[in-house]
C-alpha positions in Angstrom: 25.3 -8.7 86.0 26.4 -6.9 89.2 23.4 -8.4 91.0 24.4 -11.9 90.0 27.9 -11.2 91.2 26.6 -10.0 94.5 24.3 -13.0 94.9 27.1 -15.5 93.9 29.5 -13.7 96.3 27.0 -14.1 99.2 26.5 -17.7 98.5 30.2 -18.2 98.6 30.8 -16.2 101.8 27.8 -17.4 103.8 27.3 -20.9 102.7 30.6 -22.0 101.3 29.5 -22.6 97.7 32.2 -23.6 95.2 32.5 -23.5 91.5 31.5 -27.1 91.3 28.3 -26.1 93.1 27.6 -23.3 90.6 28.1 -25.6 87.7 25.6 -28.1 89.3 23.1 -25.2 89.8 23.7 -24.0 86.2 23.0 -27.5 84.8 19.8 -27.6 86.7 18.7 -24.3 85.3 18.1 -22.6 88.6 18.7 -18.9 89.1 21.0 -18.0 91.9 18.7 -15.5 93.3 16.2 -18.3 93.8 18.6 -20.4 95.7 19.4 -17.4 97.9 15.8 -16.6 98.6 15.1 -20.4 99.5 18.1 -20.4 101.9 16.8 -17.3 103.5 13.3 -18.9 103.9 15.0 -21.7 105.8 16.6 -19.3 108.2 13.5 -17.2 108.9 10.8 -19.9 108.6 7.4 -19.5 106.9 4.6 -17.6 108.6 1.5 -19.5 109.1 -1.7 -18.4 107.3 -4.0 -16.2 109.4 -7.5 -17.6 109.2 -10.2 -15.0 109.7 -13.2 -17.2 109.4 -14.3 -20.3 107.4 -16.0 -19.6 104.1 -19.5 -20.8 104.2 -22.7 -20.8 102.1 -23.6 -17.1 101.3 -20.3 -16.0 102.9 -17.7 -16.9 100.2 -19.4 -20.0 98.8 -22.2 -19.8 96.3 -24.9 -22.4 96.3 -27.0 -23.1 93.2 -30.1 -25.3 92.7 -29.9 -28.0 90.0 -32.0 -25.9 87.8 -29.5 -23.1 88.1 -26.6 -25.4 87.4 -28.6 -26.7 84.3 -28.9 -23.0 83.3 -25.2 -22.2 83.7 -24.3 -25.5 81.8 -26.6 -24.4 78.8 -24.9 -21.0 78.9 -21.5 -22.6 78.6 -22.7 -24.9 75.8 -23.9 -21.9 73.9 -20.5 -20.1 74.2 -18.0 -23.0 73.8 -17.9 -23.1 70.0 -15.8 -19.8 70.0 -13.5 -21.1 72.7 -10.5 -23.4 73.0 -11.1 -25.8 75.9 -8.4 -27.8 77.7 -8.4 -30.2 80.6 -5.2 -30.1 82.9 -4.5 -33.3 85.0 -1.5 -33.3 87.4 -0.4 -37.0 87.1 3.2 -37.3 88.0 3.0 -38.7 91.6 3.7 -42.3 92.3 1.1 -44.6 94.0 3.2 -45.2 97.0 0.7 -43.8 99.5 -2.0 -45.8 97.9 -0.4 -49.1 99.0 1.4 -47.8 102.1 -0.4 -50.1 104.6 0.4 -53.2 102.3 4.1 -52.2 102.0 4.2 -52.0 105.9 2.5 -55.3 106.0 5.2 -56.9 103.8 8.0 -55.3 105.7 6.7 -56.3 109.2 4.9 -59.6 108.6 6.8 -62.7 110.0 5.8 -65.0 107.2 7.5 -68.0 108.7 6.0 -67.7 112.2 2.6 -66.0 112.1 -0.7 -65.8 110.3 -2.1 -62.8 108.6 -4.8 -62.7 111.4 -2.1 -62.7 114.1 -0.4 -59.8 112.3 -3.7 -57.9 112.0 -4.3 -58.4 115.8 -0.6 -57.5 116.7 -0.7 -54.3 114.6 -4.4 -53.5 115.2 -4.4 -53.0 111.4 -7.8 -51.9 110.2 -7.0 -51.4 106.5 -5.6 -55.0 105.7 -9.0 -56.8 106.8 -10.9 -54.4 104.4 -8.4 -55.2 101.6 -8.6 -59.0 102.1 -12.4 -59.0 102.4 -12.8 -57.3 99.1 -9.9 -58.7 97.3 -11.8 -60.3 94.5 -13.6 -57.0 93.7 -10.5 -55.3 92.8 -10.2 -54.7 89.0 -6.6 -56.3 88.9 -7.5 -59.4 90.9 -7.6 -61.9 88.1 -4.5 -60.8 86.4 -2.4 -60.9 89.6 -4.0 -64.1 90.8 -3.1 -65.7 87.5 0.5 -64.6 87.9 0.7 -65.9 91.5 -0.6 -69.2 90.2 2.2 -69.4 87.6 5.0 -68.4 90.3 3.8 -70.6 93.2 3.8 -74.4 92.2 1.7 -75.6 95.1 -0.8 -72.7 94.8 -3.9 -74.9 95.1 -2.7 -76.6 98.2 -2.1 -73.3 100.1 -4.1 -71.9 102.9 -6.2 -68.9 102.1 -4.1 -66.5 104.1 -1.0 -67.9 102.3 -2.6 -67.1 98.9 -3.3 -63.6 100.1 0.3 -63.0 101.2 1.6 -64.1 97.7 -0.9 -61.9 96.1 0.3 -58.8 97.9 3.8 -59.7 97.4 3.5 -60.2 93.7 1.4 -57.0 93.3 4.1 -54.9 95.0 7.3 -56.7 93.8 9.5 -54.6 91.5 10.0 -57.8 89.6 6.3 -58.2 88.8 3.6 -55.5 89.0 5.4 -52.9 91.2 2.1 -51.0 91.7 3.4 -48.8 94.5 6.1 -47.3 92.3 4.0 -46.7 89.3 1.9 -43.5 88.8 -1.7 -43.8 89.8 -2.8 -42.9 86.4 -1.7 -46.1 84.7 -3.2 -48.5 87.4 -6.3 -50.6 86.9 -9.2 -48.7 88.5 -12.5 -49.8 87.0 -13.9 -53.0 85.8 -16.4 -52.9 82.9 -18.1 -55.8 81.1 -15.8 -55.5 78.2 -12.5 -54.1 79.6 -10.6 -52.7 82.6 -10.0 -49.0 82.7 -7.2 -46.9 84.1 -7.6 -43.3 85.2 -5.9 -42.1 82.0 -8.8 -43.7 80.0 -11.4 -42.3 82.4 -10.0 -38.8 82.0 -10.0 -39.2 78.3 -13.7 -40.1 78.5 -14.6 -37.3 80.9 -12.8 -34.8 78.8 -14.9 -35.7 75.7 -18.0 -35.1 77.7 -17.4 -31.6 79.1 -14.2 -30.2 77.5 -15.2 -30.5 73.8 -15.5 -27.6 71.4 -16.4 -28.2 67.8 -15.9 -31.9 68.1 -12.2 -31.5 69.5 -11.1 -32.1 73.0 -7.7 -31.3 74.5 -6.1 -33.1 77.5 -2.9 -32.3 79.1 -1.1 -34.6 81.6 1.8 -33.5 83.8 3.9 -36.6 84.2 7.3 -37.7 85.4 9.8 -38.2 82.7 10.6 -41.7 83.5 6.7 -42.7 83.3 5.7 -40.9 80.2 6.0 -44.0 78.1 3.4 -45.8 80.3 0.9 -42.9 79.8 1.6 -42.9 76.0 1.0 -46.6 75.7 -2.4 -46.5 77.4 -3.5 -43.4 75.3 -2.4 -45.2 72.2 -4.4 -48.3 73.2 -7.7 -46.5 74.1 -7.8 -43.2 72.4 -9.5 -44.4 69.1 -12.1 -46.4 71.1 -13.0 -43.4 73.3 -13.1 -41.1 70.1 -15.5 -43.5 68.4 -17.7 -43.9 71.4 -18.0 -40.1 72.1 -17.6 -38.8 68.5 -14.9 -36.5 69.6 -11.3 -36.0 68.4 -8.9 -36.1 71.4 -5.6 -34.4 71.4 -3.4 -35.4 74.4 -0.2 -33.7 75.4 2.3 -34.1 78.2 4.8 -32.0 80.2 7.3 -32.6 83.1 7.7 -30.7 86.2 10.5 -28.3 85.2 13.9 -29.1 86.7 14.5 -25.2 87.3 11.6 -25.4 89.9 13.5 -27.9 92.1 14.4 -26.5 95.5 17.5 -26.7 97.5 17.6 -29.0 100.6 19.4 -28.0 103.9 20.5 -29.9 107.0 18.9 -29.3 110.4 21.1 -26.4 110.9 19.8 -24.7 107.8 23.1 -25.2 105.9 23.0 -26.6 102.3 22.6 -30.4 102.5 25.2 -32.5 100.6 25.1 -36.1 99.6 27.8 -38.6 100.0 29.7 -37.2 96.9 29.7 -33.6 98.4 27.1 -32.4 95.9 24.1 -30.2 96.7 20.7 -32.0 97.0 17.7 -30.6 95.1 14.1 -31.8 95.6 11.1 -31.5 93.4 9.3 -28.3 94.4 5.8 -30.1 94.9 2.7 -29.6 92.9 3.1 -25.7 93.2 5.8 -26.1 90.5 3.0 -27.0 88.0 2.0 -23.3 87.9 4.8 -23.1 85.2 3.2 -26.0 83.2 -0.2 -24.3 83.5 1.3 -21.0 82.5 2.5 -22.6 79.3 -1.0 -23.8 78.1 -2.9 -21.9 75.5 -6.6 -22.2 76.2 -9.6 -20.0 76.9 -11.1 -22.3 79.6 -9.0 -24.8 81.5 -10.6 -27.6 83.6 -8.3 -28.9 86.5 -8.8 -32.2 88.1 -6.7 -34.7 90.1 -5.6 -37.9 88.3 -7.3 -40.1 91.1 -10.7 -38.3 91.2 -12.5 -40.4 88.5 -15.7 -42.3 88.6 -17.1 -45.3 87.1 -20.6 -44.2 87.2 -22.7 -40.9 87.0 -20.9 -39.4 84.1 -23.9 -37.3 83.3 -23.9 -35.7 86.8 -20.1 -35.1 86.6 -20.6 -33.4 83.2 -23.5 -31.2 84.4 -21.5 -29.7 87.3 -18.3 -29.3 85.4 -20.1 -27.4 82.7 -22.0 -25.4 85.3 -18.8 -24.2 86.9 -17.6 -23.3 83.4 -20.8 -21.4 82.8 -20.4 -19.4 86.0 -16.8 -18.5 85.0 -17.8 -17.3 81.5 -20.7 -15.2 82.9 -18.4 -13.4 85.5 -15.7 -13.1 82.7 -18.1 -11.3 80.3 -19.1 -8.8 83.0 -15.3 -8.3 84.0 -14.3 -7.8 80.4 -17.1 -5.4 79.7 -16.0 -3.2 82.7 -12.3 -3.3 81.7 -13.1 -2.4 78.1 -15.2 0.5 79.1 -12.4 1.8 81.4 -9.9 1.5 78.5 -12.3 3.2 76.1 -12.9 6.0 78.7 -16.5 5.2 78.5 -16.8 4.2 82.2 -18.9 6.8 84.1 -18.5 7.9 87.8 -22.1 6.9 88.4 -21.3 3.3 87.5 -18.6 2.9 90.3 -21.1 1.9 93.0 -22.6 -0.8 90.9 -19.2 -2.2 89.9 -17.9 -2.2 93.4 -21.1 -4.0 94.6 -20.5 -6.6 91.9 -16.9 -7.1 93.1 -17.8 -7.5 96.7 -21.0 -9.6 96.3 -20.1 -11.8 93.4 -16.3 -11.9 93.2 -15.6 -11.8 96.9 -13.1 -8.9 96.4 -12.8 -6.9 99.6 -12.8 -3.0 99.1 -11.0 -0.7 101.5 -13.2 1.3 104.0 -12.0 4.6 102.7 -12.7 3.8 99.1 -15.3 6.4 98.7 -12.7 9.1 99.5 -10.6 8.2 96.5 -10.6 10.4 93.4 -12.5 9.0 90.3 -9.1 8.2 88.7 -7.9 6.4 91.8 -11.2 4.4 91.9 -10.8 3.4 88.2 -7.2 2.3 88.9 -8.2 0.2 91.9 -11.1 -1.5 89.9 -8.8 -2.2 87.0 -6.0 -3.6 89.2 -8.5 -5.9 91.1 -10.4 -7.2 87.9 -7.5 -7.6 85.4 -6.4 -11.0 86.8 -6.8 -14.7 86.0 -10.1 -16.2 87.2 -10.8 -19.5 89.0 -14.1 -21.0 89.9 -13.6 -23.8 92.4 -16.1 -26.6 93.3 -16.3 -27.2 97.1 -17.9 -30.3 98.6 -19.4 -30.5 102.1 -16.8 -31.5 104.7 -17.0 -35.3 105.4 -13.7 -35.5 107.4 -11.4 -36.0 104.4 -7.9 -34.8 105.0 -6.8 -31.8 103.0 -7.6 -28.2 102.2 -10.6 -26.1 102.7 -12.1 -22.6 101.8 -11.4 -19.9 104.3 -11.4 -16.0 104.5 -7.6 -15.2 105.2 -6.1 -12.0 106.3 -2.6 -11.3 104.9 0.3 -9.2 106.4 -1.2 -6.0 105.0 -4.5 -6.7 106.7 -6.4 -7.4 103.4 -9.0 -10.3 103.5 -9.2 -12.7 100.6 -10.7 -16.1 99.8 -8.1 -18.9 99.9 -7.9 -22.6 99.8 -5.8 -23.5 102.9 -4.2 -26.8 104.0 -4.1 -27.7 107.6 -0.4 -27.7 107.6 -0.5 -24.0 106.8 -2.2 -23.1 110.1 -0.8 -22.7 113.5 -2.8 -25.6 115.2 -1.2 -24.8 118.5 -3.1 -21.4 118.4 -6.5 -22.2 120.1 -8.4 -19.5 118.0 -6.9 -20.6 114.7 -7.5 -24.2 115.5 -11.2 -23.4 116.3 -11.6 -21.7 113.0 -10.0 -24.6 111.1 -12.3 -27.0 112.9 -15.4 -25.0 111.9 -14.8 -25.5 108.1 -18.1 -26.6 106.5 -16.5 -27.5 103.1 -13.6 -29.3 101.6 -11.5 -28.6 98.4 -11.8 -31.6 96.0 -9.5 -29.9 93.3 -12.3 -29.2 91.0 -11.4 -26.0 89.2 -12.3 -24.2 86.0 -9.9 -21.3 85.0 -9.6 -18.5 82.7 -6.0 -17.4 82.1 -6.3 -14.8 79.4 -7.0 -11.0 79.8 -9.6 -9.0 78.2 -7.4 -8.4 75.1 -7.1 -12.2 74.7 -3.5 -12.3 75.8 -2.3 -14.9 78.3 -1.5 -13.7 81.8 1.9 -14.5 83.3 0.6 -16.6 86.1 3.8 -16.5 88.0 2.9 -12.8 88.8 -0.1 -13.9 90.9 1.7 -16.3 93.3 2.0 -15.6 97.0 5.6 -16.6 97.6 5.2 -16.5 101.4 2.8 -19.5 101.5 5.1 -22.5 100.8 6.0 -25.3 103.1 9.1 -26.6 104.9 9.1 -30.3 105.1 11.3 -32.7 107.0 12.7 -35.7 104.9 15.3 -38.3 105.0 18.1 -38.9 102.6 19.8 -42.3 103.0 19.5 -42.1 106.8 20.3 -38.4 107.2 17.6 -35.8 108.1 17.2 -32.9 105.8 14.7 -30.1 105.3 13.1 -29.3 102.0 11.1 -26.4 100.7 7.9 -27.1 98.8 6.6 -24.2 96.6 3.1 -22.6 97.3 0.6 -25.3 96.2 -0.9 -25.0 92.8 -4.4 -24.2 94.1 -3.2 -22.7 97.3 -0.5 -20.0 97.2 0.2 -20.4 93.5 -3.3 -19.0 92.7 -3.5 -16.7 95.8 -4.0 -13.6 93.8 -6.4 -14.8 91.2 -10.2 -13.7 91.3 -11.7 -16.6 93.2 -15.2 -17.9 93.3 -16.2 -21.0 95.4 -19.3 -23.0 94.5 -20.8 -25.9 96.3 -21.0 -29.1 94.2 -22.4 -32.4 95.4 -20.3 -35.3 96.9 -20.9 -37.4 93.7 -18.2 -35.2 92.0 -15.6 -36.2 94.5 -14.3 -39.7 94.4 -10.6 -39.7 95.1 -8.6 -42.9 95.4 -6.2 -42.1 98.4 -5.7 -45.8 99.4 -6.3 -49.0 97.3 -9.3 -49.7 99.6 -11.1 -46.7 98.1 -11.5 -48.7 94.9 -14.1 -50.9 96.9 -16.4 -47.9 97.3 -19.6 -47.9 95.2 -18.4 -45.1 92.9 -15.5 -47.3 91.7 -17.4 -50.6 91.4 -19.2 -51.8 88.3 -22.9 -51.2 87.6 -22.5 -52.4 84.1 -24.6 -49.5 82.7 -22.0 -48.2 80.3 
């Protein structure tokens, strides 16, 4: 109680908080110590990650042959009947970035006085020509075209570029399709002979293929509260069809990003930002907040994949590599649990230490102190137990093809310890020549293709919030109704939020990575029909 008073007193004296502010914070469900810590972060800044070297094949990244992947997949299939499996899909983000260049076109195009070609030349826009050239290949083309024809009386007498303008306008209009403000998961992604599928349906289908145990598959979406009904409607419409086709019972659940994980915003002088009504402004804490959603799931193996990384073709290859990653996870987990059980039963012998340490270093990428051999036997056991009694993640990594986003690196922390981490470019001091050089030499890219084990050797769930590196968040600059503000984003879900997990990186082929970052990505072969299914 005394600590709360001290914190409250500091917020009043240093930042001028009022009782109305404390009531607002209380309604948000946010702890005062969290507010104080975030305000301190704005004052001190966030230290950049210190890259030691890129992770590469045989130096932090495991490379398996197809036969070895098959073997790991079979191992997973043999074990899964005793396990509860779940697939976790972050899906709360809107599709605004997907249609960014089209929104810019609508805002800047002089419809009365220029043609689309003139706009393209004036803006040197490379995305719009691609969109227009492939417009008939989009799965939503016929539906939007039909709507435009009903809205525009003289449609058939319009020039081609005029039709394109009305198509884009109708697609993004809040009165009609409003695609940019809807979540990606509910948009039409893939055209089949019999129907058009959304990412939600594709994830249901994938889940049945590789996350099924005893004929039951569990899929969990994190969604924004105001879009949950859209997800439920799609699931209600397609679940039975997918269940019949895959002979699987699908259980779908949902959760929201907790309001208590929202973070306080500040002005450019690092003072609490207030809106026009004088109230504090809180922002969603980014996808790192979802560690709380993941923490609440009860499963033995959890597959994690982004909502937009779905594919129309090659489901067999996707299944092989997902099961393979899960097989690797279970093999390592069995070995870890055997060691921890032997320690607990006092059956662990001193002559086994060298073998276990070699396993930790060579297979689990755990660095061991140079003076480890000088430890007493009891101290060595304590070190082994501390390092091994943690959640485990096996992460697929694809070869770097120039995609923006995170990559695998060996990172040195403030204590000088090395560990494998997924690092975003924004976490690196790119003004530092050496750090920029290391960043540029990354051979692999993080496609968000994870398989996780979040229970200990007694079968109890870990508290995942205990394994977060709280120093690895982000400070972002945003705008609120014309006023500049700074926001704090929590350590990313697969970055700092999992920094203290046991981490294994495995190379997977590019066929497993087919994200839809812009609408034009839907024109790529992986998202175009082959009419095999």
